[in-house]
C-alpha positions in Angstrom: 9.4 -18.7 5.6 10.4 -22.2 4.6 9.8 -21.5 0.9 11.9 -18.3 1.2 14.8 -20.1 2.9 14.7 -22.9 0.2 14.7 -20.4 -2.6 17.7 -18.6 -1.1 19.6 -21.9 -0.7 19.6 -22.2 -4.5 21.5 -19.0 -4.9 24.8 -20.6 -3.9 24.0 -24.2 -4.8 27.2 -26.1 -5.4 27.9 -27.3 -8.9 29.3 -30.8 -9.4 32.1 -29.5 -11.6 33.6 -27.6 -8.7 32.8 -30.1 -5.9 36.4 -31.3 -5.5 38.1 -29.6 -2.6 41.6 -30.4 -3.9 42.8 -32.9 -1.3 45.0 -35.6 -2.5 43.0 -38.3 -0.7 41.1 -39.6 -3.7 38.6 -42.3 -2.7 36.7 -44.0 -5.5 34.0 -45.2 -3.2 33.5 -41.7 -1.9 33.4 -40.4 -5.5 30.7 -42.8 -6.5 28.6 -42.1 -3.4 28.9 -38.4 -3.8 27.9 -38.4 -7.5 24.9 -40.6 -6.6 24.0 -38.1 -3.9 24.2 -35.2 -6.3 21.8 -36.9 -8.8 19.3 -37.7 -6.0 19.5 -34.1 -4.9 18.8 -32.9 -8.4 15.8 -35.3 -8.6 14.5 -33.9 -5.4 14.7 -30.3 -6.8 13.0 -31.4 -10.0 10.2 -33.2 -8.2 9.5 -30.2 -6.0 8.3 -28.4 -9.1 6.2 -31.3 -10.3 2.5 -30.9 -9.4 1.9 -34.6 -9.1 4.6 -35.0 -6.4 2.9 -34.1 -3.1 5.9 -35.2 -1.0 8.0 -32.4 -2.4 10.9 -34.7 -3.2 11.3 -35.7 0.4 12.5 -39.3 -0.4 15.1 -38.0 -2.8 16.5 -35.5 -0.3 16.6 -38.2 2.4 18.5 -40.6 0.2 20.8 -37.8 -1.0 21.6 -36.9 2.6 22.4 -40.6 3.4 24.9 -40.7 0.5 26.6 -37.5 1.6 26.7 -38.6 5.2 28.3 -41.9 4.1 31.1 -39.9 2.3 31.8 -37.9 5.5 32.0 -41.2 7.5 34.7 -42.5 5.2 37.2 -40.1 6.6 39.0 -37.2 4.9 38.9 -37.5 1.1 38.5 -35.3 -2.0 34.7 -35.2 -1.5 34.5 -34.6 2.3 34.1 -30.9 2.5 31.6 -30.7 -0.4 29.6 -33.5 1.2 29.2 -31.4 4.4 27.6 -28.6 2.4 25.4 -30.9 0.3 24.3 -32.9 3.4 23.3 -29.7 5.2 21.3 -28.5 2.2 19.6 -31.9 2.0 18.6 -31.6 5.6 17.2 -28.1 5.0 14.9 -29.5 2.4 13.8 -32.1 4.9 13.0 -29.3 7.4 15.7 -30.6 9.7 17.2 -27.1 10.2 18.7 -27.7 13.6 20.6 -30.8 12.3 21.8 -28.9 9.3 23.1 -26.1 11.5 25.0 -28.6 13.7 26.6 -30.1 10.6 27.7 -26.7 9.2 29.2 -25.6 12.6 31.1 -28.9 12.6 32.3 -28.2 9.1 33.4 -24.6 9.9 35.4 -25.8 13.0 37.2 -28.5 11.0 37.8 -26.8 7.7 38.2 -23.0 8.3 40.3 -22.6 5.2 37.9 -24.4 2.8 36.8 -22.7 -0.3 33.2 -23.5 0.8 33.4 -21.4 3.9 31.4 -18.6 2.3 28.6 -20.9 1.3 28.6 -22.5 4.8 28.3 -19.2 6.6 25.5 -18.1 4.2 23.5 -21.3 4.6 24.0 -21.2 8.3 22.7 -17.7 8.3 19.5 -18.8 6.5 19.1 -21.6 9.0 19.3 -19.2 11.9 16.8 -17.0 10.1 14.4 -19.9 9.9 14.9 -20.8 13.5 14.1 -17.2 14.6 17.6 -16.3 15.7 17.8 -13.2 13.7 20.9 -11.6 15.2 23.0 -14.7 14.6 21.6 -15.0 11.1 22.8 -11.5 10.3 26.2 -12.2 11.8 26.6 -15.3 9.7 25.7 -13.5 6.5 28.2 -10.8 7.5 30.9 -13.5 7.9 30.0 -14.9 4.5 30.5 -11.4 2.9 33.9 -11.0 4.7 35.3 -14.1 3.1 33.5 -13.7 -0.3 35.6 -13.3 -3.4 32.7 -12.2 -5.5 30.2 -9.3 -5.5 28.6 -9.0 -2.1 25.5 -7.2 -3.4 24.1 -10.7 -4.2 23.3 -11.0 -0.5 21.4 -7.7 -0.3 17.9 -9.3 -0.5 18.4 -11.6 2.4 20.2 -9.0 4.4 17.3 -6.5 3.9 14.8 -9.2 4.9 16.8 -9.9 8.1 17.2 -6.3 9.0 13.5 -5.6 8.5 12.7 -8.4 10.9 14.9 -7.2 13.8 13.8 -4.8 16.5 15.6 -1.5 17.1 17.4 -2.5 20.2 18.9 -5.7 18.6 19.8 -3.8 15.5 21.8 -1.2 17.5 23.8 -4.0 19.1 24.4 -5.7 15.8 25.7 -2.5 14.2 28.7 -2.7 16.4 29.2 -6.4 15.9 29.1 -6.8 12.1 32.4 -6.3 10.3 31.7 -6.0 6.6 31.1 -2.5 5.3 28.2 -3.5 3.3 26.2 -5.0 6.2 27.3 -2.3 8.6 26.0 0.4 6.2 22.6 -1.3 5.8 22.2 -1.8 9.6 23.3 1.8 10.4 20.8 3.3 7.9 18.0 1.1 9.2 18.7 2.0 12.8 18.7 5.7 11.9 15.4 5.4 10.0 13.8 3.6 12.9 14.9 6.3 15.2 13.6 9.0 12.8 10.3 7.2 12.5 9.3 8.5 15.9 10.3 12.1 14.9 13.7 12.0 16.6 15.6 13.4 13.6 18.4 14.9 15.8 19.1 11.5 17.4 19.0 9.8 13.9 21.5 12.4 12.5 23.8 11.9 15.5 23.6 8.1 15.3 25.0 8.2 11.7 27.5 11.0 12.4 29.0 8.9 15.3 29.6 6.0 12.9 30.9 7.8 9.8 34.5 6.8 10.7 33.8 3.2 9.8 33.0 4.2 6.2 35.8 6.6 5.4 37.2 6.0 1.9 34.2 3.9 0.9 31.3 4.5 -1.5 29.0 4.5 1.6 30.5 7.6 3.1 28.8 10.0 0.7 25.5 8.2 1.0 25.6 8.6 4.8 26.5 12.3 4.4 23.5 12.7 2.2 21.4 11.0 4.9 22.7 13.5 7.5 21.7 16.3 5.2 18.3 14.8 4.8 17.7 14.8 8.6 19.1 18.4 8.8 16.4 19.6 6.4 13.7 17.8 8.3 15.0 19.5 11.5 14.6 23.0 10.1 12.2 24.9 12.4 8.8 25.0 10.8 7.4 28.4 10.0 3.9 27.0 9.8 2.1 23.9 11.1 -0.7 21.7 9.8 -3.1 20.6 12.6 -4.1 16.9 12.4 -7.2 15.7 14.3 -7.7 11.9 14.3 -9.6 9.4 16.4 -7.5 7.6 19.0 -6.7 3.9 19.0 -7.8 3.3 15.4 -5.6 1.8 12.6 -7.2 4.1 10.1 -5.7 7.1 12.0 -2.2 5.7 11.6 -2.7 5.1 7.9 -3.9 8.6 7.3 -1.1 10.0 9.5 1.6 8.1 7.5 0.4 9.7 4.3 0.4 13.2 5.9 3.8 12.7 7.4 5.3 11.6 4.1 3.9 14.5 2.2 5.2 17.0 4.8 8.7 15.4 4.8 8.9 15.6 1.0 7.8 19.2 1.1 10.4 20.1 3.7 13.2 18.4 1.7 12.5 20.4 -1.4 10.5 23.6 -0.6 10.1 26.5 1.8 8.6 27.4 4.2 9.2 24.5 6.5 6.0 22.8 7.7 5.4 21.0 11.0 2.6 18.7 12.2 0.5 19.5 15.3 -1.2 16.2 16.1 -4.2 15.6 18.3 -5.9 12.3 19.0 -9.5 12.5 20.2 -12.3 10.4 21.5 -16.1 11.0 21.7 -15.7 12.7 25.1 -12.9 15.2 24.4 -13.1 16.1 20.7 -14.4 19.5 21.5 -11.5 20.2 23.9 -9.0 18.8 21.4 -10.2 20.9 18.5 -10.2 24.1 20.7 -6.6 23.3 21.8 -5.4 24.4 18.3 -6.2 27.9 19.3 -3.1 27.8 21.5 -0.8 27.0 18.6 -0.7 30.2 16.4 1.4 28.5 13.7 -1.4 26.2 12.7 -2.8 27.4 9.4 -5.3 24.6 8.7 -6.6 21.4 10.4 -6.8 18.0 8.6 -9.7 16.0 10.2 -11.8 14.7 11.6 -12.5 11.4 9.8 -16.2 10.7 10.5 -19.1 12.9 9.5 -20.6 12.9 13.0 -17.3 14.2 14.4 -17.2 17.0 11.8 -20.7 18.0 13.1 -19.4 18.3 16.6 -16.4 20.4 15.5 -18.7 22.7 13.5 -19.9 24.2 16.9 -16.4 25.5 17.7 -14.5 26.0 14.4 -16.0 29.4 13.8 -14.4 30.7 17.0 -11.0 29.3 15.8 -11.4 30.7 12.3 -9.1 27.9 11.0 -10.0 25.9 7.9 -11.1 22.4 9.0 -10.6 19.9 6.1 -12.1 16.4 6.4 -10.4 14.0 4.1 -13.1 11.3 4.3 -16.5 12.6 5.6 -19.3 12.3 2.9 -22.5 13.3 4.6 -24.6 16.0 2.9 -24.8 19.4 4.5 -21.5 19.3 6.6 -20.0 22.3 4.8 -23.2 24.3 5.6 -22.7 23.9 9.3 -19.7 26.3 9.3 -17.9 28.6 6.8 -14.7 26.9 7.8 -15.5 23.3 7.0 -14.2 21.8 3.8 -15.0 18.3 2.4 -12.4 16.7 0.2 -14.5 13.6 -0.1 -17.5 14.9 -2.1 -20.9 14.5 -0.5 -23.6 12.3 -2.0 -25.6 15.2 -3.4 -22.6 16.4 -5.4 -21.9 12.9 -6.7 -25.6 12.6 -7.9 -25.3 16.0 -9.7 -22.0 14.9 -11.3 -23.4 11.7 -12.8 -26.5 13.6 -14.0 -24.4 16.2 -15.8 -22.1 13.6 -17.2 -25.1 11.6 -18.5 -26.6 14.6 -20.2 -23.6 16.5 -21.5 -21.1 13.7 -22.2 -23.3 10.6 -22.9 -26.0 12.6 -24.7 -28.9 11.1 -22.7 -32.1 13.0 -22.6 -34.7 10.7 -20.9 -34.3 9.0 -17.6 -35.9 6.4 -15.3 -35.1 6.3 -11.6 -35.3 3.1 -9.6 -34.1 3.2 -6.0 -34.6 1.6 -2.6 -37.1 3.4 -0.4 -34.6 4.6 2.2 -33.9 8.0 3.7 -30.2 7.7 2.8 -31.0 7.4 -0.9 -33.8 10.0 -1.1 -31.5 13.1 -1.1 -29.3 11.3 -3.8 -32.4 10.8 -6.0 -33.7 14.3 -5.4 -30.3 15.8 -6.4 -30.1 13.7 -9.6 -33.7 14.5 -10.7 -33.2 18.3 -10.0 -30.0 18.3 -12.0 -31.5 16.4 -15.0 -34.3 19.0 -15.1 -31.9 21.8 -14.8 -29.9 20.4 -17.7 -33.0 20.1 -19.9 -33.4 16.4 -19.5 -36.7 14.6 -18.8 -37.4 12.1 -16.0 -40.0 9.7 -17.3 -40.7 7.7 -14.1 -39.4 7.5 -10.6 -40.0 4.3 -8.6 -39.0 3.2 -5.1 -38.8 -0.4 -4.0 -38.6 -1.9 -0.5 -34.9 -2.4 0.4 -35.5 -6.0 1.2 -37.4 -6.6 -2.1 -35.5 -8.7 -4.6 -38.2 -9.4 -7.2 -38.2 -6.2 -9.2 -39.9 -7.5 -12.3 -43.0 -5.4 -11.8 -41.0 -2.2 -11.8 -39.3 -3.1 -15.0 -42.6 -4.0 -16.7 -43.9 -0.5 -15.8 -40.7 1.1 -17.3 -41.1 -1.0 -20.4 -44.7 0.2 -20.8 -43.5 3.8 -20.5 -40.8 3.3 -23.1 -43.3 1.8 -25.5 -45.6 4.7 -25.0 -42.9 7.4 -25.4 -41.4 5.7 -28.4 -38.0 7.4 -27.9 -34.7 5.9 -29.2 -33.1 3.7 -26.5 -29.7 5.2 -27.0 -30.7 8.5 -25.4 -32.4 6.8 -22.4 -30.7 6.2 -19.0 -31.7 4.3 -15.9 -30.4 5.8 -12.7 -30.3 3.0 -10.1 -28.6 4.0 -6.8 -28.3 1.1 -4.4 -27.4 0.4 -0.8 -26.2 -3.2 -1.3 -23.9 -4.4 -4.1 -26.0 -7.6 -4.3 -28.5 -5.6 -6.3 -26.0 -5.1 -9.2 -27.0 -8.5 -10.6 -30.7 -8.1 -9.8 -31.0 -4.8 -11.6 -28.8 -5.5 -14.6 -30.3 -8.9 -15.3 -33.8 -7.3 -15.4 -32.7 -4.7 -17.9 -31.3 -7.5 -20.0 -34.4 -9.8 -19.8 -36.8 -6.9 -20.5 -34.7 -6.0 -23.6 -34.5 -2.4 -22.5 -30.9 -1.8 -23.6 -30.7 1.6 -21.8 -27.6 3.1 -20.2 -27.4 2.1 -16.6 -26.1 4.8 -14.2 -25.1 4.0 -10.6 -23.8 5.4 -7.4 -20.5 4.5 -5.6 -21.9 1.1 -4.3 -21.7 -0.1 -7.9 -17.9 0.2 -7.7 -17.6 -3.5 -6.8 -15.5 -5.5 -9.2 -16.5 -8.9 -7.9 -20.3 -8.3 -8.4 -19.7 -6.6 -11.8 -17.6 -9.4 -13.0 -19.9 -12.1 -11.6 -22.7 -10.5 -13.6 -20.6 -9.5 -16.6 -23.2 -10.8 -19.1 -25.3 -7.9 -18.1 -23.0 -5.3 -16.6 -20.7 -4.3 -19.5 -21.0 -0.6 -20.0 -22.4 0.3 -16.6 -21.4 3.8 -15.5 -21.1 4.9 -11.9 -19.4 7.4 -9.5 -16.5 7.0 -7.1 -15.0 9.2 -4.5 -11.6 8.2 -5.6 -9.9 6.1 -8.3 -6.2 5.2 -8.4 -4.4 4.5 -11.6 -2.1 1.7 -10.4 -0.1 1.8 -13.6 0.7 5.6 -13.3 4.2 6.6 -12.6 3.0 8.9 -9.9 1.4 6.0 -8.0 4.4 3.8 -8.5 6.8 6.5 -7.2 4.5 7.1 -4.2 4.5 3.3 -3.3 8.3 3.1 -3.5 8.8 6.1 -1.3 6.2 5.0 1.2 7.6 1.5 1.4 11.1 2.9 1.9 9.8 5.1 4.7 7.5 2.7 6.5 8.4 -0.8 5.3 4.7 -1.5 4.2 2.5 -1.0 1.3 0.2 2.1 1.5 -3.5 1.5 1.8 -6.4 3.6 0.6 -6.4 5.8 3.7 -2.7 6.5 3.4 -3.4 7.9 -0.1 -6.3 10.0 1.4 -3.8 11.5 3.9 -1.1 12.0 1.4 -3.3 13.8 -1.2 -5.0 16.0 1.5 -1.6 17.1 2.9 -0.1 17.7 -0.6 -3.2 19.8 -1.5 -2.6 22.0 1.6 1.1 22.2 1.0 0.5 23.6 -2.5 -1.0 26.8 -1.1 1.6 27.0 1.8 4.4 26.6 -0.8 2.9 29.6 -2.6 3.3 31.7 0.5 -0.2 31.4 2.1 0.7 30.9 5.7 -2.1 32.3 7.9 -5.4 30.6 8.4 -7.1 33.4 6.5 -4.7 33.2 3.6 -5.1 29.4 3.4 -8.9 29.7 3.6 -9.1 31.9 0.6 -6.4 30.1 -1.4 -7.7 26.5 -1.1 -11.1 27.5 -2.6 -9.3 28.5 -5.8 -6.7 25.8 -6.2 -7.1 22.9 -8.6 -5.2 19.9 -7.4 -4.5 16.6 -9.2 -3.8 13.9 -6.7 -3.0 10.2 -6.8 -6.4 9.1 -5.6 -8.6 12.0 -6.5 -8.6 15.5 -7.9 -9.7 18.4 -5.7 -11.6 21.4 -7.1 -13.6 23.7 -4.8 -14.3 26.7 -7.2 -15.1 29.1 -4.4 -17.2 26.4 -2.6 -16.2 24.1 0.3 -17.3 20.7 -1.1 -15.0 19.0 -3.6 -16.7 19.3 -7.0 -14.4 16.8 -8.8 -15.9 13.3 -9.1 -14.4 10.2 -10.7 -16.8 8.7 -13.3 -16.1 5.0 -13.9 -17.2 2.4 -16.3 -17.2 -1.4 -16.2 -16.0 -2.4 -19.7 -14.4 -5.5 -21.1 -14.2 -7.0 -17.6 -12.3 -4.1 -16.2 -13.3 -1.0 -14.1 -11.9 2.0 -15.9 -12.0 5.8 -15.3 -14.0 7.5 -18.0 -13.3 11.0 -16.8 -12.8 13.2 -13.7 -15.9 15.3 -13.9 -16.1 18.7 -12.2 -19.7 19.7 -11.8 -20.8 22.8 -13.4 -22.4 25.5 -11.3 
C-alpha cells in the first residue's frame, strides 16, 4: 500500500518552474530555502531507486521537509503555498501520513483559491486511502476532479482502486455524496454490479434507472442505458436450466461456479433460449437427496457436478432414475462412466490418458519398441495395463515391464536390465520409448538422470505427474524432450484466454483460477447444444456425445462415448512446457 501511495504521489508532483503562487510578497530567504528543499526532495527520489541506499532517502526527505516548513514559518510569501504541498509530500515519504494530512487540511482552509488546491485534495485523498479511511479518500479525489482544469481520466486508476476496496453499504452512501460526474458514474456502476453479483438483476437495473437523471446530457448516460439493457437481458425468464451440484463450504466450489455463471451470462446476452442455473450445495450426508431434488425442476436439462470421483459414484445410484445427464468437470477415476449411462467425464480418466500417449508415441513419434518402468502401486497398475494393451493393439512391442517399490530411489538395477535388453535386441534407439508413469514428481530427476547416465537416449513418456515445471527445469540437463499427458493446458498468450481473463476480472474483480476455467469450459460446452435447440435431458444426452468443443483449458470430444477422448500431449523443450498436440484417441 505504501509503495502504491508513493507512486501515485508522483503523478501530480509539482515542478519547480511553476512553484510560484503569484503573491507579491517576494522573500529571498524563502526563495533560497525552497529551492534547497526541492533539490533535497529530488535527491530523496533518486536515492529511493538506488539499490545501495537502504534508508530509501529518508534523510533527504526529512531535510527537505525542514526546509519547506521553514518557508511556511516565514509568513506569507511567494513560496508559501507551494511549500505546504511539498512539505506534505515529504512527510508522506517519511511515512508520517497523519502529519501530512493535517498540513494539507490547514492549507485548504487558508488558501481555498490556490492553484494547488487540486493537488492538495488529490494528495489528501491518497493519505486517507493509506490510513484506511476509504470513503473520505474517495470524496477528496472527487473534490480534486471538481476543481481540475485538465483531463479527469488521469484519476481513474486511483478511483478504481478505492471503489474496489469499499463495501457495498459504504459505496451506496458515497454515490449520493460525490459531485463529479466521472466519480459518480464509476460508483453507481460498481454498486449495481455488486448488487447483481448476488443475482438481484432487477434491483441492479432499478438502482441505475433511479440515478439516470444525474447523467443527462453526458457521455455516461448512454453507457448506463446499455447497462440497464444488459440487466434486462439477464432477467429474461430462462426456458431451460443447468443444474449445478457442488460440495458446500469449499472454495473450489465458488471458483467453478463463477466460471459457470460467466458462461451462462454471456450466452444469455447473445443467444436464445435463455438459460438459468439451479444450484445445489451438498455434503457427504445429503448428496443423494440433493441430486434427487433436481427431479422437481423439469427445466433442468443437464447437471454439472459433482467434483470428486467418490461423489460421482454415489450419484450413480440415483441418476438413472432421473434420466438427466450428469457431467463431472473434474473427476478422473477409471470406470465412473460405466456406473451409469447418464454419467459423463469431461476430465479424461487415467486409462484414456494412457491410451492417448501410447497412440501418440506409435502414430506420431514413430516409436515401435517400449520399456515400462513404474511404481508397484494399485493406482498405477491400470495405467500401465492400458498403455501396454494399446501398444500391442497398435502393432508396437513391449520389450520389458518393471515395477519398483514406491519408496525405492536407487533405480540403477532396473536401468542395467533395460540396457542389457537393448543390447540384445540391437534396435535403433530413435524408435524406442520408455513409459515411466510416476506418483511423485521427485522421480522426474531420478528417472531422467539414469536414462542419461546409462546412455540410453530413448524417448521418455510420462503421465500427468510429469507436468511439473520446477522439477523439469531443475533437471533440465536430462529432461529436454520429455513427453507427457495433461488433463488440461491453457495457452496463456491466446486471445481467447486474454479475453476470458478480462471479462472475468470485470465481473468478479479477481483473476480466474484453474477451477474457474473448468467451470467456464464445462458450461460453454453444454450451452453449445442448448443454443442449437437441444432443450430436454434426452436431447442434450444425445447431442453432447457428438459435439466437438474447443475450450480455453481443454477440448471435449466424446464420439458417442461418455469419457472425454481428447488429451493434451505436452513436451518439455528448451526450458518451456509446450503443447505438442491435442490428441483424440482412436477407437
